[in-house]
C-alpha positions as a printed NumPy array, in Angstrom:
array([[  27.646, -168.581,  -59.337],
       [  29.046, -170.61 ,  -62.209],
       [  32.771, -170.762,  -61.38 ],
       [  35.844, -169.01 ,  -59.982],
       [  38.827, -168.359,  -62.245],
       [  42.499, -168.385,  -61.25 ],
       [  45.294, -167.241,  -63.567],
       [  48.31 , -169.554,  -63.262],
       [  51.815, -169.703,  -64.706],
       [  51.987, -173.521,  -64.732],
       [  48.697, -175.077,  -65.818],
       [  49.865, -178.675,  -65.36 ],
       [  51.002, -178.03 ,  -61.77 ],
       [  47.733, -176.234,  -60.935],
       [  45.645, -179.102,  -62.354],
       [  47.708, -181.573,  -60.3  ],
       [  47.259, -179.476,  -57.118],
       [  43.479, -179.226,  -57.401],
       [  43.19 , -182.876,  -58.509],
       [  45.014, -183.843,  -55.299],
       [  42.437, -181.75 ,  -53.425],
       [  39.686, -183.931,  -54.915],
       [  38.566, -181.883,  -57.904],
       [  38.099, -183.546,  -61.285],
       [  39.285, -182.25 ,  -64.639],
       [  36.157, -181.551,  -66.676],
       [  37.958, -180.399,  -69.805],
       [  40.624, -178.221,  -71.393],
       [  40.362, -175.729,  -74.213],
       [  42.371, -173.078,  -76.037],
       [  40.962, -169.549,  -75.768],
       [  41.639, -167.104,  -78.582],
       [  39.921, -165.101,  -81.275],
       [  38.232, -161.733,  -81.526],
       [  35.414, -162.484,  -79.059],
       [  37.889, -163.56 ,  -76.361],
       [  40.024, -160.481,  -77.081],
       [  37.017, -158.203,  -76.705],
       [  35.906, -159.801,  -73.423],
       [  39.419, -159.622,  -71.919],
       [  40.301, -156.221,  -73.339],
       [  43.486, -157.104,  -75.224],
       [  44.47 , -157.89 ,  -78.796],
       [  46.415, -161.031,  -79.606],
       [  44.927, -163.044,  -76.73 ],
       [  46.035, -166.667,  -76.564],
       [  45.267, -168.685,  -73.469],
       [  44.476, -172.196,  -72.353],
       [  41.966, -173.143,  -69.679],
       [  41.388, -176.24 ,  -67.608],
       [  37.937, -176.51 ,  -66.026],
       [  37.921, -178.373,  -62.719],
       [  34.778, -179.462,  -60.866],
       [  34.021, -180.682,  -57.393],
       [  33.056, -184.379,  -57.154],
       [  29.427, -183.448,  -56.439],
       [  29.36 , -181.234,  -59.539],
       [  28.238, -178.208,  -57.509],
       [  31.379, -176.098,  -57.87 ],
       [  33.793, -175.285,  -60.663],
       [  37.207, -173.72 ,  -60.883],
       [  38.653, -172.383,  -64.131],
       [  42.455, -172.442,  -64.285],
       [  43.769, -170.083,  -66.962],
       [  47.269, -169.948,  -68.47 ],
       [  47.9  , -166.838,  -70.607],
       [  50.359, -167.317,  -73.44 ],
       [  49.795, -163.872,  -74.971],
       [  49.839, -161.347,  -73.472],
       [  51.877, -162.775,  -70.602],
       [  50.29 , -162.774,  -67.145],
       [  51.555, -160.228,  -64.628],
       [  52.166, -160.608,  -60.892],
       [  50.463, -158.636,  -58.151],
       [  52.503, -156.866,  -55.484],
       [  53.62 , -157.735,  -52.906],
       [  54.398, -161.29 ,  -53.866],
       [  53.251, -163.39 ,  -52.083],
       [  50.368, -161.236,  -50.959],
       [  49.398, -161.508,  -47.274],
       [  45.96 , -162.792,  -46.26 ],
       [  44.649, -159.236,  -45.702],
       [  45.212, -158.155,  -49.329],
       [  42.194, -156.649,  -51.106],
       [  40.47 , -158.984,  -53.552],
       [  39.61 , -162.653,  -53.303],
       [  40.834, -163.799,  -49.904],
       [  40.592, -167.559,  -50.234],
       [  38.801, -170.521,  -51.725],
       [  37.593, -172.972,  -49.071],
       [  37.315, -176.73 ,  -49.363],
       [  35.851, -179.089,  -46.784],
       [  38.098, -182.129,  -46.343],
       [  37.823, -185.393,  -44.414],
       [  41.337, -185.315,  -42.918],
       [  43.055, -181.917,  -42.86 ],
       [  46.498, -183.169,  -41.826],
       [  46.5  , -185.827,  -44.565],
       [  45.308, -183.251,  -47.114],
       [  48.075, -180.796,  -46.195],
       [  50.648, -183.614,  -46.397],
       [  49.388, -184.652,  -49.856],
       [  49.425, -181.03 ,  -51.101],
       [  52.99 , -180.275,  -49.929],
       [  54.632, -182.087,  -52.902],
       [  52.483, -179.824,  -55.121],
       [  53.998, -176.7  ,  -53.561],
       [  51.472, -176.036,  -50.777],
       [  52.761, -174.24 ,  -47.701],
       [  50.825, -173.466,  -44.533],
       [  50.146, -169.734,  -44.121],
       [  49.738, -170.075,  -40.338],
       [  48.826, -173.25 ,  -38.447],
       [  46.119, -175.888,  -38.351],
       [  43.758, -174.601,  -35.639],
       [  40.83 , -176.125,  -33.765],
       [  38.106, -173.496,  -34.277],
       [  35.371, -173.429,  -31.609],
       [  35.289, -177.246,  -31.44 ],
       [  33.462, -177.231,  -34.783],
       [  36.278, -177.346,  -37.369],
       [  39.967, -177.84 ,  -37.823],
       [  40.942, -174.945,  -40.114],
       [  44.036, -173.81 ,  -41.971],
       [  45.186, -171.764,  -44.937],
       [  47.686, -173.087,  -47.467],
       [  49.208, -171.253,  -50.4  ],
       [  48.294, -172.963,  -53.637],
       [  49.148, -172.22 ,  -57.273],
       [  50.154, -168.594,  -57.842],
       [  50.032, -168.077,  -54.076],
       [  46.228, -168.273,  -53.995],
       [  45.177, -168.948,  -50.415],
       [  43.245, -172.211,  -50.193],
       [  41.322, -172.652,  -46.937],
       [  40.814, -176.177,  -45.661],
       [  38.15 , -177.159,  -43.129],
       [  37.657, -180.506,  -41.423],
       [  34.327, -180.748,  -39.601],
       [  34.717, -182.211,  -36.099],
       [  32.359, -184.749,  -34.565]])
């Protein structure tokens, strides 16, 4: 897999959220032109992307802001964790409580609670940009 893409309304806020999670901004670029229109299936496409990568370089996340045509919201909003489609993106963190605290100023809200899972992990879900569920896991021991 090369990367996962998330469509966002506020590109700056999404970059800040995933930077706080430890990802690094690899680059930004405008996306437009006939080839991009053909791939996406609409005329007049204008978008901007920010490519984020994990510190080890093994994972990438493309954040996309559509200027034209405007992005649309899924229903219901926010979608519950059992909605069809991508369920979550998981990140392993060193300190889950610290990570949640640092993400709160960037709009993160816990979906449920931080739970000790089979004495192997502390786990939780937070809602990130555009209500994407971001799973956090802190390995115990």
